C-alpha positions as CSV (number, residue, x, y, z in Angstrom):
1,M,182.5,43.7,166.1
2,S,185.4,40.9,165.6
3,L,185.7,38.9,162.5
4,R,184.5,36.2,164.2
5,S,181.1,37.3,164.9
6,V,181.2,38.8,161.0
7,S,181.5,35.0,160.2
8,C,179.3,33.7,162.2
9,L,176.7,36.2,160.6
10,T,177.0,35.7,157.3
11,A,176.7,31.6,157.7
12,I,173.9,32.5,159.1
13,A,172.5,34.4,156.6
14,L,173.6,31.8,154.2
15,L,171.7,29.0,156.2
16,I,168.4,31.8,155.8
17,G,169.1,32.1,152.2
18,L,169.4,28.3,151.1
19,T,165.6,27.6,153.6
20,A,163.7,30.6,151.2
21,G,165.1,28.5,147.9
22,C,164.0,25.1,149.5
23,G,159.9,26.4,150.4
24,S,160.4,28.1,146.2
25,G,157.5,26.2,144.6
26,N,159.8,26.5,141.4
27,S,163.0,24.1,142.5
28,G,163.3,20.9,141.5
29,T,161.7,19.6,144.2
30,A,158.3,19.9,143.8
31,K,155.3,17.3,143.8
32,P,154.5,16.0,140.3
33,G,151.5,18.6,139.0
34,A,152.9,21.1,140.4
35,G,152.5,24.7,138.5
36,S,151.7,27.9,138.4
37,G,147.9,26.5,139.3
38,G,150.4,26.8,143.2
39,D,150.1,29.7,143.4
40,K,146.0,30.5,143.8
41,G,146.4,27.7,147.3
42,D,145.2,24.9,144.8
43,G,147.6,22.4,146.1
44,G,149.5,22.4,143.1
45,L,147.6,20.6,140.6
46,K,147.5,21.0,137.0
47,R,144.3,21.7,135.1
48,I,142.2,20.3,132.5
49,V,141.1,22.6,130.7
50,F,137.5,23.0,128.9
51,L,137.3,25.4,126.2
52,T,133.5,26.8,125.2
53,N,133.1,27.6,121.4
54,G,131.3,30.6,123.3
55,D,128.7,31.6,126.2
56,D,125.7,29.6,126.2
57,P,123.7,28.1,129.7
58,F,124.2,24.7,127.5
59,W,128.2,24.9,129.2
60,D,126.4,25.7,132.8
61,A,125.7,21.4,132.3
62,L,128.6,20.7,130.4
63,L,130.3,22.7,134.2
64,Q,128.7,20.6,136.4
65,G,129.6,17.3,134.5
66,L,133.0,18.6,135.1
67,T,132.5,18.6,139.0
68,E,130.7,15.3,139.3
69,G,133.6,14.4,136.4
70,E,136.8,15.4,138.5
71,K,134.7,13.9,142.6
72,K,134.3,10.6,140.5
73,Y,137.6,9.9,138.8
74,E,139.5,11.3,142.1
75,L,141.2,14.0,139.5
76,A,142.9,15.7,142.5
77,K,144.6,12.9,144.2
78,A,145.4,11.9,140.8
79,G,147.7,16.0,140.9
80,L,144.1,17.3,138.5
81,K,141.9,19.4,138.4
82,A,139.2,20.1,136.0
83,E,138.4,24.5,134.2
84,R,136.2,25.0,132.3
85,D,137.4,28.3,129.7
86,V,134.2,30.2,127.6
87,N,135.2,31.4,125.2
88,S,133.8,34.6,123.1
89,N,132.2,33.8,120.9
90,K,134.6,34.4,117.9
91,A,137.5,32.1,116.8
92,E,139.3,34.6,117.1
93,G,139.0,33.6,121.3
94,Q,139.8,30.6,121.3
95,I,143.4,31.0,119.2
96,S,144.6,33.5,121.9
97,R,143.1,31.1,124.2
98,L,145.0,27.9,122.7
99,Q,148.0,30.0,122.6
100,Q,147.9,30.9,126.3
101,Y,147.9,27.8,127.2
102,A,151.2,26.3,125.3
103,S,152.6,29.1,127.0
104,S,151.4,27.7,130.9
105,S,153.6,25.4,132.5
106,D,150.3,24.1,134.5
107,I,147.8,22.8,131.9
108,A,147.6,18.5,131.7
109,G,145.1,18.4,128.9
110,V,142.7,20.7,126.8
111,A,138.9,20.1,125.9
112,I,137.9,21.9,122.9
113,S,134.1,22.5,121.7
114,V,135.8,24.0,117.7
115,I,134.2,26.7,117.0
116,Q,135.4,26.4,113.3
117,A,136.1,23.0,111.7
118,D,138.1,24.1,109.3
119,N,139.6,27.2,110.3
120,P,144.0,26.6,109.8
121,A,144.9,29.1,112.6
122,I,142.7,27.0,115.5
123,I,144.1,23.7,114.0
124,D,147.6,24.9,114.1
125,E,147.5,25.7,117.8
126,M,145.8,21.9,118.9
127,R,149.2,20.1,117.2
128,K,151.1,22.4,118.5
129,L,149.9,21.9,122.1
130,Q,149.8,17.9,120.9
131,K,153.3,18.1,119.9
132,M,154.1,19.2,123.5
133,G,153.1,16.9,125.1
134,I,149.3,17.9,125.6
135,P,146.4,15.5,125.5
136,V,144.0,17.5,122.8
137,I,140.7,16.2,122.4
138,T,137.7,17.5,120.9
139,V,133.9,17.3,122.6
140,D,130.1,18.2,121.0
141,G,132.3,20.2,117.8
142,D,134.7,18.6,116.3
143,V,137.7,19.3,113.5
144,N,136.4,18.9,109.8
145,R,137.6,14.8,110.0
146,D,138.7,14.6,106.7
147,E,141.1,17.1,106.8
148,F,141.9,17.5,110.4
149,R,141.6,14.1,112.5
150,D,145.5,14.7,113.8
151,A,145.0,17.6,115.6
152,R,143.1,15.5,118.6
153,S,143.6,12.0,119.4
154,Y,138.9,11.6,120.5
155,Y,136.2,13.4,120.0
156,L,133.4,13.5,123.2
157,G,129.7,14.2,122.1
158,T,126.7,13.5,120.3
159,D,126.7,11.7,117.0
160,N,125.8,15.1,115.0
161,V,124.5,13.4,111.6
162,V,122.4,10.8,113.9
163,G,121.2,14.3,115.9
164,G,120.1,15.1,113.0
165,R,118.5,13.3,111.0
166,T,116.4,12.2,114.5
167,L,115.2,15.9,114.0
168,G,114.0,15.5,110.9
169,T,112.4,12.3,110.9
170,A,110.5,14.0,113.8
171,T,109.9,17.4,112.0
172,K,108.6,14.8,109.1
173,A,106.4,12.9,112.0
174,L,104.6,16.2,113.0
175,L,104.2,17.6,109.2
176,E,102.9,14.7,108.1
177,A,100.4,14.6,111.2
178,R,99.1,18.3,109.6
179,G,98.4,17.1,106.2
180,V,100.8,19.1,105.7
181,D,103.3,16.8,102.5
182,K,105.6,19.5,100.7
183,G,106.8,23.1,101.9
184,G,110.2,24.6,102.3
185,Y,111.6,25.2,105.8
186,V,114.7,26.6,107.1
187,Q,117.6,25.7,109.7
188,F,119.8,27.6,111.4
189,A,123.0,27.9,113.8
190,G,126.1,30.5,114.6
191,F,127.6,28.8,112.1
192,V,127.1,27.1,109.1
193,D,130.9,25.6,109.1
194,N,130.7,24.8,112.6
195,D,131.1,20.8,112.4
196,N,127.9,19.9,114.7
197,A,125.8,22.5,112.6
198,R,126.9,21.1,109.6
199,S,126.6,17.5,109.9
200,R,123.2,17.8,111.7
201,M,121.5,20.5,109.1
202,D,122.8,17.0,106.7
203,G,121.4,14.8,108.8
204,V,118.3,16.5,108.6
205,K,118.1,17.4,105.5
206,E,118.6,13.4,104.7
207,A,115.9,12.8,106.9
208,L,113.2,15.3,105.5
209,G,113.4,13.6,102.0
210,K,112.8,15.5,98.9
211,A,109.2,15.9,99.4
212,Y,109.8,19.3,102.1
213,E,112.9,21.5,100.3
214,E,115.8,23.1,101.9
215,R,115.4,26.9,101.9
216,D,118.2,28.3,103.4
217,R,121.1,27.7,106.2
218,M,121.6,31.1,108.0
219,P,124.0,31.6,110.6
220,D,123.6,34.2,113.4
221,Q,127.6,34.6,114.4
222,M,126.2,33.9,117.4
223,D,124.6,37.1,117.9
224,H,121.2,36.5,119.7
225,N,118.8,40.0,118.5
226,K,120.6,38.7,114.8
227,A,118.8,34.9,116.0
228,Q,115.6,36.3,115.5
229,D,116.2,38.7,112.8
230,N,117.3,35.3,110.7
231,V,114.2,34.0,111.9
232,R,112.0,37.5,110.5
233,T,113.6,37.3,106.6
234,A,113.5,33.9,106.6
235,L,109.8,34.0,107.3
236,T,109.5,37.7,105.0
237,N,111.3,35.8,101.7
238,H,110.1,32.8,101.6
239,N,106.3,32.1,101.5
240,D,106.2,28.5,101.7
241,I,107.9,28.1,104.8
242,V,106.2,24.9,106.7
243,A,109.0,24.4,109.3
244,L,111.7,25.9,110.8
245,I,114.8,24.3,112.5
246,G,116.8,25.1,115.5
247,I,120.5,24.1,115.3
248,W,121.8,25.7,118.8
249,A,120.6,25.6,122.0
250,Y,119.5,29.8,121.5
251,N,118.0,29.4,118.4
252,A,114.9,27.8,120.3
253,P,113.7,30.7,121.8
254,A,114.8,32.9,118.3
255,I,112.1,30.9,116.5
256,A,109.6,30.7,118.9
257,D,109.5,34.1,119.7
258,V,109.5,34.9,116.2
259,V,106.5,32.8,114.9
260,K,104.4,34.3,118.0
261,E,105.5,37.6,116.9
262,R,104.6,36.9,113.7
263,G,101.5,34.3,113.8
264,V,102.9,32.0,112.1
265,R,102.8,29.1,114.5
266,E,99.3,27.1,113.5
267,K,101.2,26.7,109.7
268,T,104.7,26.8,111.0
269,V,106.4,23.3,113.0
270,V,108.9,24.4,115.2
271,A,111.9,22.0,115.9
272,T,115.0,22.8,117.7
273,F,118.1,21.4,119.3
274,D,118.9,21.5,122.8
275,A,116.7,22.5,126.6
276,Q,117.8,25.9,127.6
277,S,115.6,26.3,130.1
278,A,114.2,28.9,127.7
279,A,113.4,26.9,125.0
280,I,111.9,24.6,128.2
281,D,109.6,27.0,128.9
282,K,108.4,27.6,125.2
283,M,107.2,24.5,125.3
284,D,105.2,24.3,127.9
285,Q,103.1,27.1,126.5
286,G,103.1,24.9,123.3
287,D,105.5,27.7,121.0
288,I,107.9,24.5,120.5
289,D,107.2,21.7,118.8
290,V,109.8,19.2,119.4
291,M,113.4,19.4,121.1
292,V,116.7,16.7,119.8
293,V,118.1,16.7,123.3
294,Q,122.3,16.3,123.9
295,N,123.9,15.3,126.8
296,P,126.4,18.0,128.0
297,F,127.0,16.5,132.1
298,D,127.5,13.7,130.5
299,M,130.5,15.5,128.2
300,G,131.8,17.3,131.3
301,V,131.7,13.4,133.4
302,Q,133.0,11.6,130.7
303,T,136.1,14.7,129.4
304,C,137.8,13.8,132.6
305,R,137.6,9.9,132.0
306,L,138.5,10.2,129.2
307,M,141.6,12.9,129.7
308,K,143.4,11.6,132.9
309,A,143.0,8.5,131.6
310,M,145.3,10.1,128.7
311,I,147.5,11.8,130.9
312,Q,148.0,8.8,132.9
313,K,148.7,7.1,129.7
314,D,145.9,4.3,131.0
315,E,145.6,2.2,128.5
316,T,142.8,0.3,129.7
317,T,140.2,2.7,130.0
318,I,140.6,4.1,127.2
319,A,140.4,1.4,125.3
320,E,137.2,0.6,127.3
321,M,136.1,4.0,126.3
322,F,137.5,3.3,122.4
323,P,137.5,-0.6,121.9
324,N,137.6,-0.3,118.3
325,K,140.2,3.2,118.2
326,D,141.9,1.2,115.0
327,K,138.7,1.5,113.2
328,P,137.1,4.1,111.3
329,D,135.5,6.5,113.5
330,G,136.9,4.1,116.4
331,D,138.4,7.6,117.6
332,I,134.8,8.7,118.3
333,Y,133.0,8.5,121.8
334,T,129.0,9.1,121.7
335,T,126.7,10.2,124.4
336,G,123.3,10.4,124.8
337,L,120.2,11.7,123.2
338,R,116.7,12.1,123.9
339,V,113.5,13.2,122.2
340,V,111.5,15.2,124.6
341,V,107.8,16.2,123.3
342,P,105.4,18.3,124.8
343,D,103.1,14.8,126.1
344,E,101.9,12.5,125.1
345,N,99.5,13.3,122.6
346,S,102.5,14.0,120.1
347,P,102.6,12.8,116.7
348,V,106.4,12.0,117.2
349,K,106.7,8.3,119.2
350,A,108.5,6.9,120.8
351,K,108.9,3.7,117.6
352,L,110.6,6.6,115.5
353,F,113.4,6.1,117.1
354,D,116.9,4.2,118.0
355,S,116.1,3.2,121.2
356,K,119.5,1.4,121.5
357,V,120.6,4.9,120.1
358,V,118.0,8.0,121.1
359,E,115.6,8.1,124.8
360,Y,112.2,8.9,124.2
361,M,110.8,11.5,126.9
362,T,107.9,13.4,127.4
363,L,108.7,17.2,128.9
364,P,107.2,16.2,132.5
365,D,109.2,13.4,132.7
366,F,112.2,15.4,131.1
367,K,112.0,18.0,133.9
368,A,112.0,15.0,136.1
369,W,115.3,14.0,134.8
370,L,116.7,17.6,135.6
371,K,115.7,18.5,138.6
372,K,117.3,15.0,139.5
373,Y,120.9,15.9,138.5
374,N,119.8,20.1,140.2
375,L,120.2,21.4,135.8
376,T,117.8,23.3,134.9
377,S,119.0,23.1,131.3
378,S,120.6,20.3,129.2
């Protein structure tokens, strides 16, 4: 082969190599928003990740809200997409996932329902993400605001103290309608050091007042079998129980099942948070007296709205959501609350609640609302 032929072949090889390099997703000319997500065939969209505290149907409604928020706020046009990441029900799961996000080049923002409000390792990982320039917000479950407020920019979700007071007010009305003016009650949740659980329990206690005595707050670590066992233990240990309060979604059917098993329905008020499909069925069957229902669907929608605004530094939208952000608790955006009762004959009446904060619904009306948005729980 002549020297001239070798030179031509070498030039062709170099040209091919350069062409291949220009097509690489890792090149400096990649479009805004490109990252490791581009390898998944999503057009190089960066991810807004919502990290749950555990696995529960409650988060299915939030996922539908994320999907709706993606469309409503046109995340794809901004080079973004929203994803839900389901935690393992343990603090260690949140810690490891937050660490993974820090090492992923396609993470644009993180929303988290904090499983333990005072866990220093979770707080540290949230702060690290912020130092990297990744916006972090809490949704549904906040950090301990007195100690670790700086670990996130904003909180979206229920005002859990108000939610607890609402459930306590409803429980008190049910007890008074039965002529019960004293007795004990027990509250149940996954973790009693979780911000939303603690705040709700405090609100319940405040609303029930001194006539009714809190006998215990029982954590189950999100173990559904233990959730039922805790109810059995409470009924065994305390012979004056007049109300059982479920703080997390799965506690509702757990309480209803054990109350029926023990044959104490006639003397026990069952008052719960959230509306799992199983809890809706239990209320339909007469086994739950009242549910205070959050709006995880709207939590998902508002997560997309806020995260996009933070990523794009859209101060107008942020000011709309947090008009008092420089004032105490101005970093909190509250989503809706509903009080759901079996029917219009319930002693729990709409007049007990502030209509600007709480929407009052009978179970048939609530089912119609779920159907409208193709939801099975809330």
